[in-house]
SEPAVEX-762535 format. One record per residue (C-alpha): z, y, x. Coordinates in Angstrom, 1 decimal. Layout:
BEGIN
<<Z, Y, X>>,
...
***
This chain:
BEGIN
<<5.4, -10.5, 23.9>>,
<<4.0, -11.1, 20.2>>,
<<1.8, -8.6, 18.6>>,
<<1.0, -9.0, 14.7>>,
<<-0.3, -6.7, 12.0>>,
<<1.0, -7.6, 8.4>>,
<<-0.7, -6.2, 5.5>>,
<<0.9, -6.6, 2.1>>,
<<-0.9, -7.1, -1.2>>,
<<-0.3, -8.7, -4.7>>,
<<-3.2, -9.9, -7.3>>,
<<-4.2, -6.4, -7.8>>,
<<-4.6, -5.5, -4.5>>,
<<-6.3, -8.5, -2.9>>,
<<-9.5, -7.4, -2.1>>,
<<-8.2, -4.2, -0.4>>,
<<-6.0, -6.4, 1.8>>,
<<-9.0, -8.4, 2.6>>,
<<-11.1, -5.6, 3.4>>,
<<-8.1, -3.9, 5.3>>,
<<-8.0, -7.3, 7.4>>,
<<-11.5, -7.0, 8.3>>,
<<-11.2, -3.0, 9.5>>,
<<-8.4, -4.1, 11.3>>,
<<-10.8, -6.5, 13.6>>,
<<-14.1, -4.5, 13.3>>,
<<-12.6, -1.4, 15.0>>,
<<-10.5, -3.0, 17.9>>,
<<-11.7, -3.8, 21.4>>,
<<-8.3, -5.9, 21.7>>,
<<-8.8, -8.4, 18.8>>,
<<-7.2, -11.0, 21.5>>,
<<-4.2, -9.4, 21.7>>,
<<-2.8, -9.4, 18.4>>,
<<-2.9, -11.3, 15.0>>,
<<-3.7, -10.2, 11.5>>,
<<-1.3, -11.9, 8.5>>,
<<-2.0, -10.9, 4.4>>,
<<1.5, -11.5, 2.7>>,
<<0.9, -12.1, -0.8>>,
<<3.6, -11.4, -3.1>>,
<<2.5, -14.5, -5.0>>,
<<3.8, -16.6, -2.3>>,
<<7.5, -14.6, -1.9>>,
<<9.5, -16.8, -4.7>>,
<<12.6, -14.4, -4.8>>,
<<10.1, -11.8, -6.1>>,
<<9.2, -13.9, -8.9>>,
<<12.5, -14.8, -9.6>>,
<<13.3, -11.1, -10.5>>,
<<10.2, -10.7, -13.4>>,
<<12.0, -9.2, -16.5>>,
<<15.0, -7.9, -14.9>>,
<<16.1, -4.3, -14.5>>,
<<16.6, -2.8, -11.0>>,
<<17.7, 0.7, -9.9>>,
<<15.2, 2.9, -9.0>>,
<<16.1, 6.5, -8.5>>,
<<17.2, 8.1, -11.5>>,
<<16.6, 4.8, -14.0>>,
<<17.0, 1.4, -14.3>>,
<<13.5, -0.1, -14.4>>,
<<12.2, -4.0, -15.3>>,
<<10.3, -5.4, -12.5>>,
<<7.4, -6.5, -13.5>>,
<<4.7, -8.7, -11.2>>,
<<1.5, -7.1, -12.6>>,
<<2.4, -3.3, -11.3>>,
<<-0.3, -2.4, -8.8>>,
<<2.5, -1.9, -6.6>>,
<<4.7, -5.0, -6.9>>,
<<3.9, -6.1, -3.2>>,
<<6.1, -3.0, -1.9>>,
<<9.2, -5.2, -1.2>>,
<<7.1, -7.4, 1.1>>,
<<7.1, -4.3, 3.9>>,
<<10.3, -5.4, 4.8>>,
<<9.8, -9.3, 5.7>>,
<<8.0, -9.0, 9.0>>,
<<11.3, -8.6, 11.3>>,
<<12.6, -12.1, 9.9>>,
<<9.2, -13.9, 9.8>>,
<<8.8, -13.3, 13.7>>,
<<12.3, -14.2, 14.2>>,
<<13.4, -10.6, 15.5>>,
<<11.1, -11.0, 18.6>>,
<<7.7, -8.9, 19.3>>,
<<6.3, -6.0, 17.7>>,
<<4.6, -5.6, 14.2>>,
<<2.5, -2.9, 12.3>>,
<<3.0, -3.4, 8.6>>,
<<0.1, -1.6, 6.2>>,
<<-0.2, -1.7, 2.7>>,
<<-3.4, -3.0, 1.2>>,
<<-5.2, 0.3, 0.5>>,
<<-4.7, 1.2, 4.2>>,
<<-8.3, 0.7, 6.5>>,
<<-8.0, 1.3, 10.1>>,
<<-10.5, 3.6, 11.5>>,
<<-9.3, 3.3, 15.5>>,
<<-8.1, 0.6, 17.3>>,
<<-4.7, -0.7, 16.0>>,
<<-4.0, -1.8, 19.4>>,
<<-3.5, 2.0, 20.4>>,
<<-0.6, 2.1, 17.9>>,
<<0.9, -1.6, 18.7>>,
<<1.2, -1.2, 22.5>>,
<<2.3, 2.9, 22.3>>,
<<5.7, 3.8, 24.0>>,
<<8.2, 3.6, 21.1>>,
<<10.6, 5.5, 23.2>>,
<<13.4, 3.3, 22.4>>,
<<13.1, 3.6, 18.3>>,
<<13.3, 0.9, 16.2>>,
<<10.6, 1.9, 14.0>>,
<<7.9, 4.5, 14.0>>,
<<6.6, 6.1, 10.3>>,
<<4.8, 9.5, 9.7>>,
<<6.5, 11.9, 7.8>>,
<<5.4, 12.4, 4.1>>,
<<5.5, 16.5, 3.3>>,
<<6.9, 17.4, 0.1>>,
<<4.6, 17.5, -3.0>>,
<<5.1, 19.2, -6.4>>,
<<8.6, 18.3, -7.4>>,
<<8.8, 15.5, -4.9>>,
<<10.9, 16.3, -1.3>>,
<<9.3, 15.5, 1.7>>,
<<10.3, 11.6, 3.0>>,
<<9.6, 8.8, 5.7>>,
<<6.7, 7.0, 4.8>>,
<<7.0, 2.9, 4.8>>,
<<3.2, 2.4, 3.9>>,
<<2.4, 1.8, 7.7>>,
<<5.3, 1.5, 10.0>>,
<<5.5, 0.2, 13.7>>,
<<8.3, -2.3, 14.3>>,
<<10.5, -3.4, 17.3>>,
<<11.5, -6.3, 15.5>>,
<<14.6, -7.0, 18.0>>,
<<16.0, -3.9, 17.1>>,
<<15.5, -4.6, 13.1>>,
<<18.1, -7.4, 13.0>>,
<<19.8, -5.9, 10.1>>,
<<16.2, -6.2, 7.7>>,
<<16.5, -9.3, 5.4>>,
<<13.9, -8.0, 2.5>>,
<<15.5, -11.2, 0.2>>,
<<18.9, -9.9, 0.5>>,
<<18.0, -5.8, 0.0>>,
<<15.8, -7.0, -2.8>>,
<<18.6, -8.7, -4.7>>,
<<21.3, -5.8, -4.3>>,
<<18.8, -3.7, -6.4>>,
<<19.3, -5.6, -9.6>>,
<<23.2, -5.6, -8.6>>,
<<22.7, -1.6, -8.5>>,
<<24.2, -1.8, -4.9>>,
<<20.7, -0.2, -3.3>>,
<<18.1, 2.0, -4.7>>,
<<14.6, 1.1, -4.8>>,
<<13.6, 4.4, -3.7>>,
<<16.3, 4.9, -0.9>>,
<<14.9, 1.9, 0.5>>,
<<11.3, 2.5, 0.8>>,
<<11.8, 6.0, 2.1>>,
<<13.7, 4.5, 4.8>>,
<<17.0, 6.4, 4.1>>,
<<19.1, 3.4, 5.0>>,
<<17.8, 3.7, 8.5>>,
<<19.8, 5.5, 10.9>>,
<<18.4, 8.7, 11.9>>,
<<18.2, 8.2, 15.5>>,
<<16.5, 5.0, 15.0>>,
<<13.3, 6.1, 13.4>>,
<<10.5, 7.9, 15.6>>,
<<7.5, 9.6, 13.8>>,
<<4.0, 8.7, 14.1>>,
<<1.1, 11.9, 14.2>>,
<<-0.1, 11.8, 10.6>>,
<<-3.9, 10.6, 11.4>>,
<<-2.0, 7.2, 11.8>>,
<<-1.1, 7.2, 8.1>>,
<<-3.8, 9.8, 6.7>>,
<<-3.3, 10.1, 2.9>>,
<<-6.6, 10.6, 1.4>>,
<<-8.3, 12.5, 4.2>>,
<<-11.1, 11.0, 6.4>>,
<<-11.5, 13.4, 9.3>>,
<<-12.9, 12.5, 13.1>>,
<<-8.9, 12.4, 14.0>>,
<<-8.0, 10.0, 11.1>>,
<<-6.8, 6.7, 12.8>>,
<<-5.8, 5.1, 9.7>>,
<<-7.2, 6.2, 6.2>>,
<<-5.0, 5.4, 3.3>>,
<<-6.1, 6.0, -0.5>>,
<<-2.5, 6.6, -1.1>>,
<<-3.1, 8.4, -4.2>>,
<<-3.1, 5.4, -7.2>>,
<<-5.3, 7.1, -9.5>>,
<<-8.5, 7.6, -7.3>>,
<<-8.4, 4.5, -5.4>>,
<<-12.3, 4.0, -5.0>>,
<<-12.4, 0.3, -5.6>>,
<<-10.5, 1.2, -9.0>>,
<<-12.7, 4.0, -10.6>>,
<<-13.5, 3.6, -14.2>>,
<<-10.7, 0.6, -14.8>>,
<<-7.7, 1.3, -16.9>>,
<<-4.4, 2.5, -15.1>>,
<<-2.4, -0.3, -14.1>>,
<<0.3, 1.1, -12.3>>,
<<3.9, 2.6, -13.9>>,
<<3.9, 6.4, -14.2>>,
<<6.6, 8.2, -13.0>>,
<<8.8, 10.0, -15.4>>,
<<11.2, 12.6, -14.8>>,
<<14.1, 12.5, -16.7>>,
<<15.9, 15.5, -18.6>>,
<<12.5, 17.2, -17.9>>,
<<11.2, 19.6, -20.9>>,
<<8.3, 20.2, -19.0>>,
<<7.6, 16.7, -17.9>>,
<<8.4, 15.0, -21.8>>,
<<5.9, 18.2, -23.2>>,
<<3.1, 16.6, -20.9>>,
<<3.6, 13.3, -22.1>>,
<<3.5, 14.4, -25.6>>,
<<0.3, 16.3, -24.9>>,
<<-1.4, 13.2, -23.4>>,
<<-0.1, 11.0, -26.3>>,
<<-1.8, 13.1, -28.7>>,
<<-4.9, 13.2, -26.8>>,
<<-5.2, 9.4, -26.6>>,
<<-4.3, 9.1, -30.4>>,
<<-7.0, 11.9, -30.8>>,
<<-9.5, 10.2, -28.9>>,
<<-8.8, 6.7, -31.0>>,
<<-5.9, 5.5, -28.4>>,
<<-8.3, 5.3, -25.5>>,
<<-6.6, 4.1, -22.5>>,
<<-5.8, 5.9, -19.2>>,
<<-8.4, 5.6, -16.7>>,
<<-8.6, 5.6, -12.9>>,
<<-10.9, 8.6, -11.6>>,
<<-13.7, 8.8, -9.0>>,
<<-12.1, 9.8, -5.6>>,
<<-12.7, 13.4, -5.1>>,
<<-14.5, 12.5, -1.4>>,
<<-17.5, 10.6, -1.8>>,
<<-17.2, 9.6, 2.1>>,
<<-14.3, 8.0, 1.4>>,
<<-16.0, 5.6, -1.4>>,
<<-18.7, 5.0, 0.9>>,
<<-16.6, 3.9, 3.5>>,
<<-14.8, 1.7, 1.4>>,
<<-18.0, -0.3, -0.1>>,
<<-19.5, -0.2, 3.6>>,
<<-16.7, -2.1, 4.6>>,
<<-17.4, -4.6, 1.4>>,
<<-20.7, -4.7, 1.8>>,
<<-20.3, -5.9, 5.7>>,
<<-17.6, -8.5, 4.3>>,
<<-20.1, -10.1, 2.0>>,
<<-22.9, -9.9, 4.9>>,
<<-20.4, -11.8, 7.6>>,
<<-18.9, -14.2, 5.0>>,
<<-15.6, -13.0, 5.0>>,
<<-15.6, -13.5, 1.2>>,
<<-18.5, -14.0, -1.1>>,
<<-19.9, -12.8, -4.3>>,
<<-17.9, -14.8, -6.5>>,
<<-14.6, -13.5, -5.5>>,
<<-15.9, -9.6, -6.0>>,
<<-16.9, -10.8, -9.5>>,
<<-13.7, -12.9, -10.1>>,
<<-11.9, -9.3, -9.0>>,
<<-14.4, -7.2, -11.3>>,
<<-13.6, -9.6, -14.2>>,
<<-9.6, -9.4, -13.7>>,
<<-10.1, -5.5, -13.9>>,
<<-8.8, -5.4, -10.0>>,
<<-12.1, -4.0, -9.1>>,
<<-14.5, -1.2, -10.6>>,
<<-17.4, -3.3, -12.4>>,
<<-20.1, -1.8, -10.4>>,
<<-18.3, -2.9, -7.3>>,
<<-21.7, -5.2, -6.3>>,
<<-24.0, -2.6, -7.5>>,
<<-22.6, 0.1, -4.7>>,
<<-22.8, -2.3, -2.0>>,
<<-26.7, -3.1, -2.7>>,
<<-27.4, 0.7, -2.9>>,
<<-25.6, 0.9, 0.1>>,
<<-27.8, -1.9, 2.2>>,
<<-30.6, 0.0, 0.7>>,
***
């Protein structure tokens, strides 16, 4: 049986994907048993064909934008078809970093389920849902997955993006739940297996850069409209300063990421010129190399 880990990414999160791939190999004693592949959105023509078009996302029709921070999300559903509906795959976002041996997840007993993921508890106004950002897939049981076809149905308003990524189209009995530690949301503990810097505003490699994701808006919420109005006034009063990414509240998670970057530089996984290009493009904070040097001191 073939085992493979897929990391989906776009231009914004490419450095993160390279670091995620390194962490998978670095922290596994079983690297000969699986392969790792980065799926870049720029290599998926059916994503580009929809730029500027409206699709269904929850209660609104949004415009598909290539430059959005998470424009790679539909790529999560490509692996079963890419592997000819055979073998097993783990799919992770580019902001997910293996702390444990990924072979533990790839080889676990799935108890007959087609896929496994963790449950994300409700937060503020959002109800709980299945998180597709880390998934273990039994490809033979996912023959109905055709990412290009489903993506097209979003623009025909036949399928809803939010229901798709929350795995609501999957039969209940075919989905198993992983322990939270296999997709630990901005929490790093001795039990963490995969750290996921999921809160976009505090991703450690983005601190200080202008926010580059589409902010969710609740239609019909007077409270939300009031908040937006207050933010607009503050930006105007501050000379229309851009909304910026904030520092991560856990210094250990920032340290972990830049330690991995430093190791990648030392081992030739990528070079400083690539980091400089990512900094110039505002994909990575401008003090990234300085942070690496401080960690090496």
